[in-house]
N, C-alpha and C positions, 0 to 999 in steps of 0.2 A: 638468238637475234642480238645484233650489236646494241640496239637501243635499250636492251634489258641489262646490259653490263653496268657495273659501277662506273662513275666518271673516271676514276683512276685506271681501271682495267681497259677502258676504251682508249684512253690516252696512251697507255703502255702498248696496246696493240697497234695503234697508229705508228708509234715509235719503233716497232719491231721490224725485222727483215721481211715480213709478209707484205705482199703488194696491196692487200686490202685490210682494213679500210684505207682509202686514199683521199686525195683532195676533193673528189666529188662528194663523198660521204661527209667529210668535215665541213664542206661548204653548206650542205643541207643542215647539219647540226648548228652551224653558225646562224643560218637563217631562222631555224626554229627557236634559238635562244633570243634572237632579235625580236621575234614575234612574241615570245613569252615575256620578255621585259616590258614590252608595250602593253601586254595584257595586265601585267602587274600594276602599271601606271593607271590603267583603266579601273582596276579594282580599288586603287587608292584615290580615285576621282569620283566615280559614280556613287551618288548618294551623299556626297560631302557638300559642304557649303559652296565650294567653287562650282560644283555641278548644278546645284539648285539655282544659282544666279545666272546660268546660261539661258538663252532664249530657247524656245521649244524646238526650232529647227536644228540648232546645234546639239541639243540633247539627243535628238533622234539620230543624228550623225554619229555621235559618241557611242550610243547604244548599238547601232548597226555595225559600226566598225569593230567594236568590242566582240560582237558575235562572230564576225567574219574572221577575226584574228584567231579564234579558237579553232576554226576549220583550217586555217593556214598552219597552225602549230601541228595539228594532226597529220596534214599532208606532208609537211617537211620531216616529221618524225619517221613516216613511212619511207621517205626517200633516203634517209640515213642508211637503211638496210638495202633498199632497192638498188642504189647506185653500185654496190659491191657486186651485183649480179648483172649489171647492164652490159658488161663486156663478154659475158658467157657465150652469147651467140657467135661472136667473132672467133673466139677460141675454138668452139666446136666446128665452125666452118673450116678453119685451118687444118683440122684433123681429117677432113674428108679425103677420099682417094683422088689421085691425080695421074693415073696411069694412061688413060685414054684422053683424046681431045674432048669427048663428051663429058667425062668426069672433070676435066680441067675447067670446062665452061660452067658446069654446075657448081663447082667449088668456088670459082671466082664470083659468080652471081650471089652465092650464099654469103661470102665474105663481105661483099658490098652491102647486102641487105643487113648483115650483122652490124656493120658500122653505123648504118642509119638508125637501127634500133638502139645502139649503144648511146647515141647522142640524144635520144628522146627523153631519157630520164634526167640528165643534167639540164636540158632545155626547160623541162617542166619545173625543175627546181628553181631555175633563174626566173621564170615567170611568176612563181609563187613568192619568191623574195621581192620581186618588183611589186606585187600586190601588197605585201607587208609594208613596203616603203610608202605606198599610197595611203594605206590605212593609218599610218603613224602621224600623218600631218595634223589631224584634228587634236591628237593628244599632245603634239608639240605646242600647238597654239593654246589649248585649253586644259591640258592635264594638270594635275597637282604639281605646283611649282617646286615643292620639296622633292619631287621625283623627276625633275626635268633632266637631270644627268642620265637617268635610266632611259629616257627617250633617246638621248644622244647615243648612248652605247648601243641601244637597240637598232638605231638607224645605221650605225657603223657596221654592226653585225649583219644586218639584212643586205647592205650593199656589198659586204665581203662575200656573203653567200651567193649573191647574184653574179658578181664578177668571177668568183671561183668556179661556179657551175659553168659559166660561159667559156672559161678556159678549156674545160673538158669537152664542150661542144666543138670548139675550134680545133682541138687536136684530132678529133675523129673526122672532122671535115677534110683534113689533109689527105686522108686515105680514100676519100670518095671520088670516083671517076665521073660520075654524072654531073656535068658542068652546070646544067640548069638548076638542079637540086642544090648544088653547092653554092651557087650565086645567090639563090633565094634565101638559103639559110644564113649565109654570111650577112646579107642585108638585114635579116631579122635580128641577128646577134648584135650587129653594130647599132641598130636602133634601140634595142633593149638596154644595151650598155650605156649609150649616150643619155637616154631618158632616165635610167636608174641613177646615174652619176649626178645628173641635174637635181633629181629629187633628194638625194642624200645631201647635196650641198645646200639646198633650200632648207631642209630639216635642221642641219647643223647651224645654219645662220639663225633660225628661230630659237634654237636651244641656247646659243651663246647670248642672244639678245635678252632672253628671259633670265639668264644667269646674271645679267647686269655687267 
C-alpha cells in the first residue's frame, strides 16, 4: 500500500516514470495533511487556557469538529491508495473483445461505466476536502494562536486537495457521452470548487488577521 511507504519512497514513486500514484493520490494526501495539521491545532488548543475561556457552545463545536477531523483523516488516507485503482475498470473495459457489433456495444457500455466509476473516487476526495475546510473554521477563529499558521497551511492543503481531485473528475467527464449525467456532474464540480475556494479565502483572511 502506498500509504505505508516512507514519505521519501512515496515522493520518489510519484517522480518516477510509473503513471501511479498520480495527481489524484497526491490530492488525497494533501487533503489528509491539511486535516492532520488542523487536528494538531486542536490538540494544542483543547484543554488549554484559550479553550477553557470559550463559551460552552464554542467548546462543543471545537470538540465535535476535532472528532470529525479524525474521520476525515482516515477517509483521505484510504483514498491515497484507492485513487490508483480508480481507473482500473476503464482499462479492463478497453481490453474487451470488439469483433462483433454486440461485443462493440458491450465494450462501449463498459468503458462508459468505467469512466463514471473512475470519477467517483476523486469526487469523494473533493467532498471530504470540502468537509475539512468547513471543520477548520472554528480552529481558525479559536485555535491556539501560536499554531495559527498551521491552520493556514492546513487550509491551503485542503483546498489543493479539493481542486486537485476535481481536476481528475473533469478529465474523466470529457470521455462520458451521457450528456445529462455530464451536465449534472459539471454543475456539482463547479459548485464544490466555488464554495471551497470561498471557504479557503475566508479561512486565510482569519489567519492573516490573527497573525496581526
